[in-house]
N, C-alpha and C positions, 0 to 999 in steps of 0.2 A: 435162620436168622438170629442173632445174640442182640439183646438189646444192650444199649452202653451202659453202665451204671453212673450215675453221677453222684458225686461227692455231694454230702450235706453243707449247705450253706453253714459259714460260720460267721458269725459275727464280729466285726473288728474290734480290737481292744479299747474300750471306754477310755479315753484320755482327757477330757473336759468335764468336769463336776460342776454342778449348782449347788448354790448352798441349800437350797431346800431338798434337795437329793440328800446331803450329808445328815440332815437332822432326822429322817427314818431310818436311819442304818444303827446297827447294832456299836457297842462302843468300839471294840477289836477292829471292827471293819472301819471305821471312821477313823480310829487312830492311824491304821495302815495306808488310808487315801491322804491323810494330813502329811506323813510323815513323807510320803512321794511327792505331794505340791511343795513342801519346802525344798525338796531336792530338787525341783523344776522337772519332774517327770511326767507330772501331771498339771492341768492349769483348773483355775476356778474362774467359774461364769457368774456373774453379778447379775 
């Protein structure tokens, strides 16, 4: 009997960002997230 291989679980893409989580990011990563928020691809949670 062969064991079936399960695919590893992949977390869904994060699309909602809390303001406090942006403060702990590097400047480059924060700029990327802010650009996507301005394009309305991501949303901010207050």
